C-alpha positions as CSV (number, residue, x, y, z in Angstrom):
1,M,-2.5,42.5,-70.4
2,K,1.2,43.0,-70.7
3,I,3.1,39.7,-71.0
4,V,6.8,39.0,-70.8
5,S,8.1,35.6,-71.9
6,L,11.5,34.3,-70.6
7,L,11.1,31.0,-72.5
8,P,11.0,30.4,-76.3
9,S,8.3,27.7,-75.5
10,A,6.2,30.2,-73.6
11,T,6.5,32.7,-76.5
12,E,5.1,30.0,-78.8
13,I,2.2,29.3,-76.4
14,V,1.3,33.0,-76.2
15,F,1.2,33.3,-80.0
16,A,-0.7,30.0,-80.4
17,L,-3.4,31.4,-78.1
18,G,-3.7,34.5,-80.3
19,L,-2.1,36.8,-77.7
20,G,0.9,38.0,-79.7
21,D,-0.1,41.6,-79.5
22,D,0.0,41.4,-75.6
23,L,3.6,40.1,-75.7
24,E,5.8,43.0,-74.6
25,G,9.2,41.2,-74.1
26,V,10.9,38.0,-75.1
27,T,14.4,36.3,-75.0
28,Y,17.1,36.5,-77.6
29,E,16.2,32.9,-78.6
30,C,12.6,33.5,-79.3
31,D,12.3,33.0,-83.0
32,Y,9.0,31.3,-83.5
33,P,6.7,32.3,-84.9
34,P,8.7,34.8,-86.9
35,E,6.7,37.7,-85.5
36,A,8.5,37.0,-82.2
37,R,11.7,38.4,-83.6
38,S,10.0,41.9,-83.6
39,K,9.5,41.9,-79.9
40,P,11.8,43.7,-77.4
41,V,14.5,41.4,-76.0
42,V,14.5,41.4,-72.2
43,S,16.8,38.4,-71.6
44,E,20.2,37.6,-73.2
45,T,22.8,34.9,-72.7
46,A,26.0,35.5,-70.7
47,L,27.8,33.0,-72.8
48,P,30.4,34.2,-75.4
49,Q,28.8,35.2,-78.7
50,D,31.8,36.5,-80.6
51,R,32.2,33.3,-82.5
52,P,30.5,29.9,-82.9
53,L,31.4,27.4,-80.2
54,S,31.7,23.7,-80.6
55,A,29.7,21.3,-78.5
56,G,32.7,20.6,-76.3
57,E,33.4,24.3,-75.8
58,I,29.8,25.1,-74.9
59,D,29.8,22.3,-72.3
60,R,33.0,23.6,-70.8
61,V,31.9,27.2,-70.6
62,V,28.5,26.3,-69.2
63,G,30.3,24.1,-66.6
64,E,32.5,27.0,-65.6
65,F,29.6,29.4,-65.2
66,M,27.7,26.9,-63.0
67,A,30.8,26.1,-60.9
68,R,31.2,29.8,-60.1
69,G,27.5,30.1,-59.4
70,E,27.1,32.8,-62.1
71,P,23.8,33.1,-64.1
72,I,23.9,31.9,-67.7
73,Y,21.1,34.3,-68.7
74,T,20.7,38.0,-67.8
75,V,17.6,40.0,-67.4
76,N,17.3,43.6,-68.6
77,K,15.8,45.0,-65.4
78,E,15.5,48.5,-66.8
79,L,13.4,47.3,-69.8
80,I,11.1,45.2,-67.6
81,Q,10.6,48.2,-65.3
82,K,9.7,50.3,-68.4
83,I,7.2,47.6,-69.6
84,Q,5.6,47.1,-66.1
85,P,4.3,43.6,-67.2
86,D,1.3,42.1,-65.7
87,L,2.5,38.5,-66.3
88,I,5.9,37.0,-66.7
89,L,6.4,33.4,-67.9
90,A,9.5,31.7,-66.6
91,Q,10.8,28.3,-65.5
92,D,12.8,26.5,-62.8
93,L,13.3,23.2,-64.7
94,C,16.8,23.9,-66.1
95,R,19.4,26.6,-65.3
96,V,21.0,26.0,-68.7
97,C,17.8,26.7,-70.6
98,A,16.5,30.1,-69.3
99,V,16.4,32.5,-66.4
100,P,15.0,30.7,-63.3
101,S,11.8,32.1,-61.9
102,G,13.5,32.8,-58.5
103,Q,16.0,35.1,-60.2
104,V,13.1,36.9,-61.9
105,Q,11.2,37.4,-58.6
106,D,14.3,38.8,-57.0
107,A,14.7,41.3,-59.9
108,L,11.0,42.3,-59.6
109,R,11.4,43.0,-55.8
110,E,14.4,45.1,-56.6
111,L,12.5,47.0,-59.2
112,G,9.3,47.3,-57.1
113,C,7.3,45.6,-60.0
114,S,4.3,43.5,-59.0
115,A,3.9,41.3,-62.0
116,Q,2.6,37.7,-61.6
117,V,5.3,35.1,-62.3
118,I,4.3,31.7,-63.5
119,S,6.9,29.0,-63.6
120,L,6.3,26.5,-66.4
121,D,8.1,23.3,-65.4
122,P,6.7,20.3,-67.3
123,K,8.4,16.9,-67.1
124,T,6.2,14.9,-69.5
125,I,4.6,15.6,-72.9
126,E,1.1,15.6,-71.2
127,E,2.3,18.2,-68.7
128,I,3.7,20.3,-71.6
129,V,0.1,20.4,-73.1
130,E,-1.3,21.2,-69.7
131,C,1.0,24.3,-69.5
132,I,-1.0,25.7,-72.4
133,V,-4.1,25.5,-70.2
134,V,-2.3,27.2,-67.4
135,V,-1.2,30.1,-69.6
136,G,-4.7,30.3,-71.0
137,A,-6.2,30.5,-67.5
138,A,-3.8,33.3,-66.6
139,T,-4.5,35.3,-69.7
140,G,-8.2,35.0,-70.1
141,A,-7.8,32.7,-73.1
142,E,-9.2,29.5,-71.4
143,D,-11.5,28.5,-74.4
144,R,-8.7,28.8,-77.0
145,A,-6.3,27.0,-74.6
146,R,-8.7,24.1,-74.1
147,L,-9.3,23.7,-77.8
148,L,-5.6,23.6,-78.6
149,A,-4.9,21.2,-75.7
150,N,-7.6,18.9,-76.8
151,D,-6.3,18.8,-80.4
152,L,-2.7,18.1,-79.1
153,H,-4.0,15.3,-76.8
154,Q,-5.8,13.7,-79.7
155,R,-2.7,13.6,-81.8
156,I,-0.7,12.1,-78.9
157,D,-3.4,9.4,-78.5
158,R,-3.3,8.6,-82.3
159,V,0.5,8.0,-82.1
160,R,0.1,5.9,-78.9
161,S,-2.7,3.8,-80.4
162,R,-0.8,3.0,-83.6
163,A,2.5,2.4,-81.9
164,A,0.9,0.0,-79.4
165,R,0.3,-2.5,-82.2
166,L,4.0,-2.5,-83.2
167,P,7.1,-4.2,-81.8
168,S,9.1,-2.0,-79.4
169,I,12.4,-0.8,-80.8
170,R,15.5,-0.1,-78.6
171,T,15.9,3.7,-79.0
172,L,18.6,6.1,-77.8
173,C,18.0,9.8,-77.8
174,L,21.2,11.9,-77.6
175,E,20.8,15.5,-76.4
176,W,24.5,16.3,-76.7
177,G,27.5,14.8,-78.3
178,D,30.6,16.2,-76.6
179,P,30.3,14.8,-73.9
180,P,27.3,12.6,-74.6
181,F,24.2,13.4,-72.8
182,V,21.1,11.2,-73.0
183,G,17.5,12.6,-73.2
184,G,15.6,13.3,-70.1
185,H,12.5,15.0,-68.8
186,W,9.7,14.4,-71.4
187,V,11.9,12.7,-74.0
188,P,12.0,9.2,-72.5
189,G,8.2,9.3,-72.3
190,M,7.9,10.4,-75.9
191,V,10.0,7.4,-76.9
192,G,7.5,5.1,-75.1
193,V,4.5,6.7,-76.7
194,A,6.1,6.4,-80.1
195,G,6.8,2.7,-79.8
196,G,10.3,2.6,-78.6
197,T,12.1,1.2,-75.5
198,N,14.0,4.2,-74.1
199,L,17.7,3.6,-73.4
200,L,19.8,5.1,-70.6
201,G,17.7,8.2,-69.8
202,E,15.1,8.2,-67.1
203,P,11.5,9.6,-67.5
204,E,10.9,13.0,-65.8
205,L,14.5,13.3,-64.7
206,P,17.0,15.7,-66.3
207,S,19.1,14.6,-69.2
208,R,22.3,13.0,-67.8
209,R,25.9,12.6,-68.9
210,A,26.8,9.1,-70.3
211,T,29.8,7.5,-71.7
212,W,30.3,6.2,-75.2
213,R,30.9,2.7,-73.6
214,E,27.4,3.0,-72.1
215,V,26.0,3.9,-75.5
216,A,27.7,0.9,-77.1
217,D,26.5,-1.5,-74.3
218,S,22.9,-0.3,-74.6
219,M,22.8,-1.7,-78.2
220,P,20.4,0.9,-79.7
221,E,18.6,-0.1,-82.8
222,V,17.6,3.5,-83.5
223,V,19.6,6.6,-82.5
224,V,18.0,10.1,-82.7
225,Y,20.6,12.9,-82.3
226,M,18.7,15.9,-80.9
227,P,21.2,18.3,-79.5
228,C,19.6,20.8,-77.2
229,G,19.2,24.2,-78.9
230,Y,20.4,23.0,-82.3
231,Y,18.5,23.2,-85.6
232,I,18.7,20.6,-88.3
233,E,21.8,21.7,-90.2
234,E,23.9,21.9,-87.0
235,A,22.6,18.6,-85.7
236,E,23.3,16.8,-88.9
237,L,26.9,18.2,-89.1
238,E,27.7,17.0,-85.6
239,A,25.9,13.7,-86.1
240,E,28.2,12.9,-89.0
241,R,31.2,13.1,-86.7
242,L,29.9,10.4,-84.4
243,W,31.1,7.7,-86.8
244,G,34.6,8.6,-85.8
245,L,33.8,7.0,-82.4
246,P,34.3,3.2,-82.5
247,D,31.8,2.7,-79.6
248,F,29.1,4.6,-81.6
249,A,30.0,3.2,-85.0
250,G,29.6,-0.4,-83.8
251,T,26.0,0.1,-82.5
252,P,23.2,-1.8,-84.4
253,A,21.7,1.6,-85.2
254,A,24.9,2.9,-86.9
255,R,25.5,-0.4,-88.7
256,G,21.9,-0.6,-89.8
257,G,21.5,2.9,-91.1
258,A,19.1,4.0,-88.4
259,V,20.8,7.1,-87.1
260,F,18.9,10.4,-87.4
261,A,19.6,14.0,-86.8
262,A,16.6,16.2,-85.7
263,D,15.7,19.8,-85.4
264,A,15.8,19.7,-81.6
265,S,15.3,23.4,-81.0
266,S,12.0,23.4,-82.8
267,Y,10.6,20.0,-81.9
268,F,12.3,18.5,-78.8
269,S,14.1,21.0,-76.6
270,R,11.3,23.5,-76.2
271,P,8.3,22.3,-74.2
272,G,5.7,24.1,-76.3
273,P,2.9,23.2,-78.8
274,R,5.4,21.9,-81.4
275,I,6.5,19.1,-79.1
276,V,3.7,17.0,-80.5
277,D,5.2,17.5,-84.0
278,G,8.3,16.2,-82.4
279,L,6.5,13.1,-81.2
280,E,5.3,12.4,-84.7
281,V,8.8,12.9,-86.0
282,L,10.1,10.5,-83.4
283,A,7.4,7.9,-84.2
284,W,8.5,7.9,-87.9
285,A,12.2,7.5,-86.9
286,I,11.4,4.5,-84.7
287,H,8.7,2.9,-87.0
288,S,9.2,4.4,-90.5
289,E,7.0,1.6,-91.9
290,A,3.9,2.7,-89.9
291,F,4.1,6.6,-89.7
292,A,4.1,9.3,-92.3
293,E,7.6,10.7,-93.2
294,P,8.1,14.1,-91.8
295,P,9.4,17.1,-93.8
296,P,13.2,17.0,-94.4
297,D,13.7,20.1,-92.3
298,R,12.6,18.3,-89.2
299,I,14.6,15.1,-89.3
300,T,17.1,13.5,-91.6
301,R,18.8,10.1,-91.8
302,V,22.6,10.5,-91.3
303,R,25.1,8.2,-92.8
304,P,28.9,8.1,-92.5
């Protein structure tokens, strides 16, 4: 079977199911496992790549693309036509995250390609795990998918069981800093499983723009800064700047030393198998007395 993945998370699922050799195309963001980097790139970003952009610049440029109705990601139609895939894994959940499946289907009609397109659109951590089963069923890897899903469900249940015996902590997950966005989709539910009271964001709904006044008024006891698409070094650098904002610096979390920067790209932004690692990371940030401390490349405490 020839598989094309238009999602970093789907690429991780394909490799986790032992189907890496069947993967014929990936996106420019697919970097895990490292073998993914050797695959042909069939999807690029239309955003400027000539220099690093600040969080504020990225927000502005993305907003301009969306206002004009222009795609943020491009598909290499010629390469897909050359590959002639049997299966394409895409999404409709977020226009900012990857090529929407509708755009993919339009491209296939234009090319006369008859690939099956599966849209992976989970909104909870449990649905993320079930996406593994969906991919397994489509690729003839049902048994491996069920084994992996069962293992991930057991890890989720262990976190939930331990956290249920602990006091709930007011927790704010920030997915962007300029302007502030609070975590949505699966993140609020992860907070609940990990023993926190999620603040500002709504379960299963997209992340939403907030104000720093809202952040202050929510009185978070723990803040986890998990900027979408950022790795730990970038997240830590941006989180350090938050203390320059009086509304943030006055929160109980900031005053109490309970502000964390996380590797969001690996453990929170991508709805793949490592999301359960992210749940365990989050549980430690909320209840460090009850959960094992994660490796420092996953999350770090940030101080002014």
